[in-house]
N, C-alpha and C positions, 0 to 999 in steps of 0.2 A: 448342734445348732448353727443355723445359719448365719451370714454375716448381714449386717444392718447397711443400708446405702442409701443415697440420695439419688432420685431422677429428677433432672431439670429438662423443661421445654418450652418452647415460645408459647404453646398453647395445651391448658390442661382442662379437660370436660369432667368434672368430678360426679356428672349426672345426678346432682341433687334434684330435688322437686322442680326447681324454675330451670333445670339444664343451664347453668350459669357455664359462661367461657371466662377461664381466668388465662390472663396475659401474662407471659414471663412467670411461670408458676413451678412449683415443686411438689414432690410426693417422697415423704421420708418413709422408709419402710425399715421395720424394726428387725432384729434377730430371730424373733418369733414368726416373722413371716406376714405379720399383721401391720396396716398403715398407722403411722404415728402423727403424721401431718400431711395435709394436702391444702395447699394455698398458695397466695403470692410469694414469690421468692424474698421480696423485700421484707415480709414478716415472718419468714421462716426462722425456726430455733437454730442457735448456735450448733455446730455438729461437734462432738467429741472428735478431738485429733485423731487422723487416720482415718474417719470414714469415709469410704469410697464415694465418690460422686460422678454420676454418668450423665453427661449432656446427651438430649436426643434432639435433632431436628424434627419438625412436624407437632404431632398432637399424641398426647396421652389421654387415654379413657379406660374405664372399667372393663374387665373381661366381660363378653356378651355371656348370656345366659339361654340356652335353647331348651325351652320349657316344655318340649314334646318329641321325644325322638326314638327310633328304633336303630339306632347306629350300625348294630351288627349287621344288618341288610345291605351293607355295601356289597356283600357276595351275589346278591339278588338284584342289583341295579339292572335297570332297564327292561326287567321280565313283566310281562302282561302291559306293555306301556300304554294301551290304548284301550283300556277296559273300566267301566265304572266300578265303584269301591267293592260291592259284595262278590261279583264275578271275579275280580282281580284277586280278592282274598282266597275265596273259597276254590276257585279253577285252577290258579297260578301258584300264588304266595303261599298257601297253607301246604299244599302237595310238597312245593319245594323245601319248606322248612322241616317237613319230615325227613329229610335225608341229611339234615346238619346235625353235627354232634358238638360238644363242649370245644373240641379245637377249632372248629368252623368258626364258631361263636367269638372265639379268643382272636382269631384271624381278622374276621369282619369288625370287631370293635376296635381292634389295634388301628386299622386303617381310618375308622370313623373317627376316632379321637384327634388323629394326625390331622385329618382333613378339617375339622373343628378349629383346632388350634390355629392352623395356618391363615386361619379366617378372623381368628380373634374371639373364638367360641372358647371361653375356659370351662364353663360347666355345662353338663347336659343332663336332662332328666329322661332316664332310660325307662321303658318298659319292654324287657325282653326274657327269655329263658336262659337257662344256664349262668344264672347270676353270677356264680364265682368267677366265671371266665372272663365275663364283662369287667367286673372289679379288678381282675389281673391286669387286663389291657390298660385300663385308666391308670392303674400305679405304675405300669411299666412306660406309658407315655408322658405322665404327670399332669394330666387334665383333672378335672374334678367332676364327680358324678352323684347325681341322686338317682339311686338305682331301685327300682320298683319292680323286682321280678314279676313277670307274667302270671296269673292266676286265670285259668281258663279251662271249662268244660264242654268244649265243642267237639264235634265228632271226628276222629284222628288225633285227639291230643291226650289220650290216656296212657300213652308211652311216657309221658311225665307223671303219671300218678293221678289221683283223683284230686279235685279242688282242696279238700280237706287236708291232703298230705302237703299240696303246693304252699297251703297257708302255713302249716305246722313248720316247714322246714324255714320259711321267712322269719317266723316269730322265733325259731331256735337261734338262727344265725344272729338276729338282733339281741337277745338275751345274751349269746355268747361274746360278740364284738362291741355291743353298744351300738347307740344309733348312729354315730359318727366315729370314724376310724381311719387310721392311716395317717400319713405325714402330712400336715397342714389340713386335716379332716378331709382329705380327699374324697372319701366314700361316705356317702350318707345312705341308709337303708329304709325302704318304705314297701309299701304294697301295691301291687299292680293288678287289681281285678279287670280283667280286659274290657267287658261291657256287661250291660243289662242283657244282650241278647246272647251272650256266650256263657252266663252264669244262672243259675237259678236265684230267686229272691232271697232263700235262705241263705245262701253262699255270700251274697252282697251283705248281708246284715251281719254276719259271722265275721266278714273279713274287716268291715268297718270297727266293730267293736275290738278286735284285736289291734288294729292301726291305732284307735284312740287310747287304748290301755299303754301303750308304749309311745304316744306322742308322736307316731310316724306320719309321714304323708302317704294319702291315699289317693293313686294316680289313675283315673278310669276315663275310657273313651265314652262321649256324651254326644248324640245327637248329631254325628257326623254328615250322615245322608238320610233322606227321607224314608228309603225303603228298609233300611236295616232294622228298625224297632218298632214295625207295625202294630204287634200283638202288645207290646208294652204301651203305646200309645193308646190302643183301643181300650185297655183295661183300668190304665192310671191316668191318662191323660197326656202323659210325657213322662220322659225317663228322669228328670230332675224330681217329677212328683211321686214317682216311684221310689226313687233314692230317700226322699224326704219321708216318705212314709214307713220304711224300712229303719230309719233312725241313722242312715250312712252320714248326714250331714251333722256339723258340730265339732268335728275335729279339723285336722288339716286335708282338705280335699282340693284337688287338681282336676279338673273336666278337662279334658282334651277335645278340641274341635269346637263344640257347643254351637254347630251351625245353625240348626234348626229349632231355635228356642222361642217360647212366648213370652208377652210380658209377666205372666205369672211365675214362669221358669226364672227369668232374670231377677224378678225381686226374691224368689227362694235364694238364689245364689248371692245377693246383696246381703240379705238377712243373715245367712249362714259363713259369711266369709269364704266363699268357695272360689277358688282361683280359676282362671281360664288358660289353656294353652291354645292360643290363636296360630292356625297354621293355613294362611292364605293360600300359600303355593301348591300344597299337597291337595287343599280343597278344589282349587282351580283344576289343577291336572286332571284329578277324577269328577270334575263335574257334580262335587258334591253341594256346592252352594257357597255363598258369602256369608259369614258369620257378622252379627249385629254389634260391630264393635263399638261404635260411638253409644249405642244404647247401653252396652256393657259398661263403657267407662262413665257415661252419665250417671249412671245407678251405684257408681261406687265400687264395682267388682275389679278385684286385683287380675290384670290380664298381662301375659307375658306372651312372647312369639316363640314358635316352634317350627321346625323343618318338615316333622313326621319324619318317615325313614326316607332312606335314599334310593328306595326302589318306588316311591311314591311322590317325588319331590322333583327330580332324582338328585338333588346335592343336599349337603349340609352348611351352606352358605347363607348364614342368617341375616346377614345386609340385604339379600333378595327379599326376606319377609319383612324387613323394614321398609323398604321400598313397595313392596305389594300392598302392606296394611294400610300404608298412606294414599296409595292409588286407588285402591279398590273403596276406601272411606269417602274419598273425594268424588269418585266416579257414582257411587250409590246415593250421594245427597246432590249432587251438582254443584259443590260447594267445594272451591280449589283451595280453602282455608280449613277444611275439616278436619284434617291431622296434619299437623305440621311436622317439618323434618326433625324438629327438637323433640316433639311427643312421640314421634315413631321411634326416634333413637332410644328414649328413655324406656319404650316396651321392651326392648331387647336387653336392656341393662337392671335399671331400678325395677320396672314392672315384673320382670321375670322372677325377682327375688319376691316381690311383694305376692307373686301369684301361688308362690310354695312357701310363704311364710318365712323366708330367711333374711334374717337382718345382719348377716354378715359377708353377704356378697353382693353384686350388683352396682354398687357405687364406691366412689374413692373418697372414702370417711374415715376418720380415726377410730380404729378398732375393728375395721373390717380386715378381711383377709386381702392381701396384695396382690389381687389378680388383676394385672395391667397390660393395656395392648397399647403399643407404639404404631402409629400410622405415619410414614414419612412422606415428604412433600413431590417425590420424583414421579410425578405424573400431570397430565393435561388439565385434570380437574382443579389442580391448584395453582394454576399458571398466573392467577391474580395475587397469590402469595396470601399471608396469613393476616395482614392488616386490613383486611376488609371487614365491613360489618359483621356484628356475631351471627345475625341471621343468614347472611350469604355465605359465611363461612361454613354454617352448619349444613345447609344446603349443599355447598360444595364437597361436603364429606358425604352425606348420605346419598344424593342423586349422583353425583359425579364420580367420585372414588371408591366407596365402598371397601369390599374386602381386598382389592387389586394392590394396595400399598400397606396392608399389614405386614410390618417387618420383624416385631420383637414382641414375646410375650412373656408375662411372669406369672406364675400361679404359685401362690402364699410365698411369694418372694423369691421364688427360684426360677431363672429362666430357662424356659421350655422350648423356645421358638427363638433363632437368632437369624437375621437376614434371610428370614422367611422359610427356615427349614428346621426341623426338629433338632434340638441337642441330645436327645436321648435314643431317638430309635431312626434306623435306616428306612427313609420313605419308600426308597425305590424296592428294598426287599420286601415291605409290607405290602406294596401294590403286586409285586411278583405272586406273594401267597394268596391274595385274594383272586387274582386270575387263576391259580391253580384250583381254588375251591370252586370259582365260577363254572370252569370247564368242566369239572365232575358233576356237578349238578344238572349242566347241559346233556351230558350223556348218561344220566341216571333214567 
């Protein structure tokens, strides 16, 4: 059993729906790793004798949620950096991935999880293969993952078995271990059908049925680029309309990217509570397009932010996606208030939880897991101090500081980053191991 404790700070951002700024506040964490109180210190309950109190300068906020990632691809970072999506995938990335084994994926995920934690990202929604090794790395580093092992039927992927075999393995894993497992429920399992252009319609329908039966998340790429799904568009009108006709919607569904959507598609997402993993950085780098973020939000669609993979972004810093989401929304509308700093920050926290239908992460609220990030003040962005108006404070955090000043991170009440470094894993050794895999791939 972990130890209960209190964190105190000049500013706490609980990331409630209005993005409140609490001054001189506290967060109480129970021995079970969940939040027992978040609010003004003056209203905090009396602590039992001997309860540790940890004071922090600066700002406390919830751990961020990376709502679409392929983090083991740290071993592929920089490959095919100037290609559009389909050439990048088919000519560079998929051939390189053919040389990866489970150990390589473990190595890549270990560094990816470390990188995210040091940026204040405590949860990532991962689609990759060798899922057991992904989970092992997450448990080793101490982060949190919604793991949706990839199911794919594209040429060259038969080494992993048929789509039926991949789907059966996921179902057997969930049935054996449960939907959520590990200390602090750090591992959640779901299904990762890659896309409508790499799987036949009958596979999409069958996977959706399995996911619904287990109340598991179904995580799929949708309409990332114009060229990828032309046959599906010609036959069904769009991928969302295809998925709707197959009965894929209705359960927990996360549609990654969702760049090229029609009004009909957005209405389908809203009606069926489909979440979206918005990846502005990757979509810009691959010249895939800009998602209709404001239209999605206006329709009531749950939207989180994602980095995509570290070979298409090329980092795992979700603070950059916070900035880009707002910048692109403003640029596309000509409205400098189209998406405020507060609204963008909520996309990376509460919005990510809503997109995957999780009510136990993404905010500092009683009953949620104590996934907490401390941002200190030792940065020019905070030269004006914390006594500035709330809007200015949030602007300085989002536009000025970002991930640079993330110093401490807790997951389920356990401190996993202290003074900017992992408390569990040697980052330098993890980087060295990724370098060895990358060098091997270059000579393959």
